[in-house]
C-alpha positions in Angstrom: -16.8 -44.8 -77.7 -18.1 -41.7 -76.9 -16.1 -40.2 -79.9 -18.2 -42.7 -81.4 -21.5 -41.8 -80.4 -21.0 -38.1 -80.9 -20.2 -39.0 -84.3 -23.2 -41.0 -84.8 -25.4 -37.8 -83.3 -23.7 -35.7 -85.4 -24.3 -37.4 -88.7 -27.7 -38.3 -87.8 -28.7 -34.5 -86.6 -27.3 -34.3 -90.7 -28.7 -36.4 -91.9 -26.3 -38.6 -92.6 -27.6 -42.4 -91.9 -25.9 -44.4 -93.2 -22.4 -42.5 -91.6 -24.4 -42.1 -88.1 -24.6 -45.6 -88.5 -21.6 -46.8 -89.0 -20.0 -45.0 -85.7 -23.0 -45.6 -83.6 -22.2 -50.0 -84.9 -18.1 -48.9 -83.8 -19.9 -48.2 -80.6 -22.2 -50.8 -80.0 -18.5 -53.1 -80.6 -16.5 -51.3 -78.6 -18.9 -51.7 -75.3 -18.9 -55.2 -76.3 -16.0 -55.5 -75.4 -16.4 -54.1 -71.9 -19.4 -54.4 -71.0 -21.1 -51.1 -69.4 -24.8 -51.7 -68.8 -25.7 -48.2 -68.6 -23.6 -47.2 -71.8 -25.9 -50.1 -73.8 -29.1 -48.3 -73.1 -28.4 -45.1 -74.3 -26.9 -47.2 -77.6 -30.1 -48.4 -77.8 -32.2 -45.6 -77.5 -29.9 -43.9 -80.0 -30.5 -47.1 -82.4 -33.9 -47.0 -81.9 -33.9 -42.8 -82.8 -31.7 -43.4 -86.0 -34.8 -46.9 -87.2 -37.1 -45.1 -86.4 -35.9 -41.8 -88.6 -35.1 -44.2 -91.5 -38.3 -45.9 -91.2 -37.2 -48.9 -90.4 -39.9 -49.6 -87.6 -39.0 -53.1 -87.7 -35.6 -52.6 -85.7 -36.8 -49.6 -84.0 -39.2 -51.5 -81.7 -36.4 -54.2 -81.3 -34.1 -51.6 -80.4 -37.0 -50.2 -78.1 -37.2 -52.6 -76.4 -33.9 -54.1 -75.5 -33.8 -50.3 -74.4 -36.6 -51.0 -72.0 -35.2 -54.3 -71.1 -32.0 -53.1 -70.0 -33.5 -50.4 -68.4 -35.9 -52.1 -66.2 -32.9 -55.1 -65.3 -30.8 -51.8 -64.3 -33.5 -50.6 -62.1 -33.6 -53.7 -60.7 -29.9 -54.3 -59.9 -30.4 -50.9 -58.5 -33.3 -51.5 -56.2 -32.1 -55.1 -55.5 -28.8 -53.0 -54.3 -31.4 -50.6 -52.2 -32.6 -53.6 -51.1 -29.9 -55.2 -50.1 -28.1 -52.1 -48.1 -31.2 -51.7 -45.9 -31.2 -55.6 -44.7 -27.7 -54.8 -44.0 -28.3 -51.6 -42.0 -31.4 -53.2 -40.4 -29.2 -56.5 -39.2 -26.9 -54.1 -38.5 -28.8 -51.9 -36.1 -30.5 -54.8 -34.8 -27.2 -55.7 -33.3 -25.9 -52.5 -32.2 -29.5 -52.4 -30.5 -28.7 -55.7 -29.6 -24.7 -55.0 -27.9 -26.5 -51.5 -25.8 -28.9 -53.9 -24.6 -26.3 -56.0 -23.3 -24.7 -52.6 -22.4 -26.9 -51.5 -20.1 -27.2 -55.0 -18.7 -24.1 -55.2 -17.5 -24.2 -51.7 -16.2 -27.1 -52.3 -14.4 -25.6 -55.3 -12.8 -22.7 -53.4 -11.9 -24.7 -50.7 -10.3 -26.8 -52.6 -8.6 -23.4 -54.2 -7.2 -21.6 -50.9 -6.3 -24.7 -49.9 -4.5 -25.1 -53.0 -2.7 -21.2 -52.5 -1.7 -21.7 -48.9 -1.2 -24.8 -50.1 1.2 -22.1 -52.2 3.1 -19.4 -49.6 3.3 -22.3 -47.1 4.6 -23.7 -49.8 7.3 -20.1 -50.1 8.1 -18.7 -47.1 8.4 -22.4 -45.4 10.0 -21.5 -48.5 12.9 -18.3 -46.7 13.1 -19.5 -42.9 13.5 -22.0 -43.6 16.2 -19.6 -45.7 18.4 -16.9 -42.6 17.9 -20.5 -40.7 18.5 -21.4 -42.7 21.3 -17.5 -42.4 22.9 -18.0 -38.2 22.2 -20.8 -38.2 23.8 -19.7 -39.6 27.2 -16.2 -37.9 26.8 -17.8 -34.0 26.5 -20.2 -35.5 29.7 -16.6 -36.3 31.8 -15.1 -32.9 30.2 -18.6 -30.7 31.2 -18.5 -32.8 34.8 -14.8 -31.1 35.3 -15.2 -28.1 33.9 -18.2 -27.5 35.9 -16.1 -28.2 39.4 -14.1 -25.6 37.7 -16.4 -23.3 37.0 -17.7 -23.5 40.6 -14.4 -22.7 41.8 -13.4 -19.9 39.3 -16.7 -18.3 40.5 -16.0 -18.3 43.9 -12.5 -16.4 42.8 -14.5 -13.8 40.8 -16.7 -13.2 43.5 -13.5 -12.5 45.8 -12.6 -10.4 42.8 -15.4 -8.6 42.0 -16.0 -7.1 45.6 -12.1 -6.0 45.4 -12.9 -4.4 42.3 -16.4 -2.4 43.7 -13.6 -1.4 46.3 -11.2 -0.4 43.4 -13.8 1.6 41.7 -15.2 3.6 44.9 -12.4 4.1 45.6 -11.4 5.7 42.0 -14.6 7.3 41.5 -13.4 9.0 45.1 -10.6 10.1 43.2 -12.3 11.3 40.1 -14.3 13.4 42.5 -11.1 15.3 44.0 -9.7 15.5 40.3 -10.2 18.7 39.7 -8.5 19.9 43.1 -5.5 17.7 42.7 -4.8 19.2 39.3 -5.5 22.3 40.0 -3.3 21.9 43.9 -0.1 19.9 41.2 -0.6 23.1 39.2 -0.3 25.2 41.7 2.8 23.2 43.1 4.6 23.5 39.8 4.1 26.7 40.2 5.5 27.2 43.1 8.6 25.4 42.6 9.2 27.4 39.7 8.5 30.4 41.3 11.1 29.1 44.3 13.4 28.4 41.5 13.5 32.0 40.4 14.3 33.8 43.4 16.9 31.8 44.2 18.3 32.3 41.0 17.9 35.8 41.8 19.5 35.4 45.3 22.1 33.7 43.6 22.5 37.5 41.0 22.4 38.9 44.2 25.6 37.2 46.0 27.0 37.6 42.0 26.4 41.3 42.2 27.4 41.2 45.9 30.8 40.1 45.1 31.6 41.9 41.8 31.6 45.0 45.0 34.8 43.3 46.4 36.3 42.8 42.8 38.9 45.4 41.2 40.4 43.2 38.2 38.3 43.9 34.9 38.5 40.4 34.0 37.0 38.7 37.1 34.3 41.5 36.7 33.7 40.5 33.7 33.1 37.0 34.3 30.4 38.0 36.9 28.7 39.9 34.8 28.6 37.3 32.4 27.7 34.7 35.1 24.8 37.1 36.0 23.6 37.1 32.7 23.3 33.4 32.1 21.4 33.0 35.8 19.1 35.9 34.8 18.3 33.7 31.0 18.0 30.9 33.7 15.7 33.0 36.1 13.6 34.5 33.0 12.5 30.9 32.6 11.2 29.7 35.6 9.4 33.3 35.6 7.7 32.6 32.3 6.4 29.1 33.5 4.9 30.4 37.2 3.6 33.6 36.0 1.7 31.7 32.6 -1.1 28.9 32.1 0.6 26.8 31.0 2.8 25.7 32.8 4.9 22.6 31.1 5.9 25.0 27.8 7.6 28.4 27.3 6.5 30.7 24.7 10.6 31.2 22.8 8.8 34.2 20.8 8.3 36.3 24.3 11.1 34.7 26.2 13.5 35.5 24.0 12.2 39.2 23.3 13.2 39.7 26.9 16.0 38.0 27.1 17.3 40.4 24.2 16.0 43.7 25.7 17.4 42.7 29.5 21.1 42.2 28.0 20.6 45.0 25.6 19.7 47.4 29.4 23.0 45.8 31.1 25.3 47.1 28.4 23.2 50.4 28.5 23.3 50.9 24.5 21.0 53.7 24.3 19.8 52.9 20.5 23.5 52.4 19.5 23.0 48.3 18.7 19.3 47.6 17.3 18.0 44.7 17.6 16.1 42.9 14.1 13.9 40.2 15.8 12.6 37.5 13.3 11.0 34.3 15.4 8.6 31.7 14.7 5.8 31.4 17.2 6.9 28.3 18.7 6.7 26.8 22.3 9.0 24.4 23.8 9.2 22.5 27.3 12.2 23.6 30.0 14.4 20.7 28.3 14.8 22.5 25.3 14.4 26.7 26.7 17.1 26.3 28.9 20.3 25.3 26.2 18.2 27.5 24.2 18.4 30.6 26.2 21.7 30.4 27.2 23.4 29.8 24.2 21.3 32.9 23.1 22.7 34.8 25.7 26.2 33.8 24.5 25.9 34.9 20.9 24.4 38.0 21.8 26.8 39.1 24.9 29.8 38.1 23.1 28.2 40.3 20.4 27.6 43.1 22.7 31.2 43.3 23.6 33.3 42.7 20.9 31.2 43.1 17.5 31.1 47.2 18.2 34.0 48.2 19.1 34.5 52.0 20.6 30.8 53.1 20.2 30.1 52.2 16.9 26.5 52.2 15.7 25.1 48.4 13.7 22.5 45.8 13.6 22.2 42.5 15.4 20.2 39.9 13.6 18.7 37.6 15.5 15.9 35.0 14.1 15.1 31.2 14.5 12.7 30.0 11.8 11.8 26.1 10.8 13.7 24.6 8.1 11.5 21.3 8.0 8.8 19.9 10.0 11.6 18.9 12.9 14.5 21.0 12.2 15.0 24.5 13.4 17.7 27.4 12.6 18.5 30.2 15.0 21.0 32.5 13.4 22.4 35.5 14.7 24.0 37.7 12.5 25.4 41.7 12.7 27.3 43.9 10.5 30.4 44.7 13.0 34.1 44.1 12.4 33.9 40.2 12.4 37.1 38.5 13.0 40.6 38.4 11.5 40.1 34.2 11.7 37.6 32.3 13.0 39.4 29.9 14.7 40.6 32.8 16.6 36.8 32.9 18.1 37.4 29.1 19.6 40.6 29.8 22.2 40.5 27.0 24.7 40.4 29.5 28.3 37.1 31.2 26.8 34.3 30.1 28.8 31.4 31.8 26.8 32.5 29.7 23.8 32.3 26.2 25.0 29.6 27.1 26.5 28.2 28.1 23.1 29.6 24.6 21.6 28.4 22.6 24.6 24.5 24.0 24.3 24.5 22.8 20.8 26.0 19.2 21.5 22.8 19.5 24.0 20.2 20.4 21.3 21.5 17.6 19.1 22.3 20.6 16.5 25.8 21.9 14.7 27.3 25.2 15.3 28.9 27.0 12.5 30.5 30.3 11.9 30.6 32.7 9.0 32.7 35.6 9.0 31.0 37.9 6.2 30.4 42.1 6.8 30.6 40.3 10.5 30.1 37.4 12.6 27.1 35.3 11.5 26.7 32.2 14.2 24.0 29.3 12.9 22.9 26.2 15.1 21.0 23.8 13.2 19.0 20.9 15.7 16.0 18.6 15.3 13.8 18.5 18.6 10.2 16.4 17.1 8.1 17.9 19.8 8.0 21.6 18.9 4.7 22.9 18.1 5.3 25.5 15.9 3.4 27.6 13.2 5.9 28.8 10.0 4.1 32.3 9.9 7.3 34.4 10.6 6.9 37.8 13.0 9.8 40.4 12.5 10.2 42.8 14.8 
């Protein structure tokens, strides 16, 4: 049908009206079988144009009237369908609104029922809470009565304790007033104790010296002299304590310097052996100062006695330094003759070396020996209560 329509319009434009009418007639016949109303309207309009062009006005008018009739019927049918669609939409919307109205009414009824149930529940709960509140108020009232009685008894007890505290405070104020006097007296007593200990040690040294006057054996005399040195090392600590403003700690830098000088004087070195001291400025209590002083005394004594035989000259290096905030290293080295075997320095009959081992253990330290260009004795120990600065002072 579409091919016939295109062919008829083509021949119409080419003014071959016979061929155009032939294809238009074929077009109308095909549409009569399928009955497409919109196509029929177009066909009548084309036939109207063909008849008008050929001057067949009667047929042209008939085709035009048929065209208008079909066109109006299409319009009416569309309007009818539109009206029917609008009617259906209206009825549907009305039904939806009706359903919504019924739903709203149902929701309102449900809400009213729920509100009624809620009011009943609130009434019941409120009654229970009111009853509970009454019971609680009565209970609190009863407890308050008991608390008041207990508070009265406690108040009496507190008043008695306040009186006792007032007396204690009065005594405390009296003690605070006399605090400075008591502290000064305590300091004086401690210094007096150190002074008496130092005097007693001096007496012991005098007794040893007196005993040495009656001895002819060289080993016995050497033992007496070593004992005097040890007693002098302890005596020097107590001398420093009662001479210093600080009665609890010893300044090791000054103490070691004086201890070494005393040992040098006792052996009459006359400059033959020189000392190099590198001591950090630290202060220690008596618990550390005594074993540390005795350990230095034994090490220096052994060095002066055995490291430089036959009046040899030499240097003794003594250092005390911090290797970490709580670890300290005591080192004594000389450039003397040394030892053939370091095991020789630990004989079972050597009191000095036994003392050094025992004192190192008392310090919680590790004693080591090195025999290189002389003898080197090192003691690494730990003590967190030492107060020090890390500056090294050489003398």
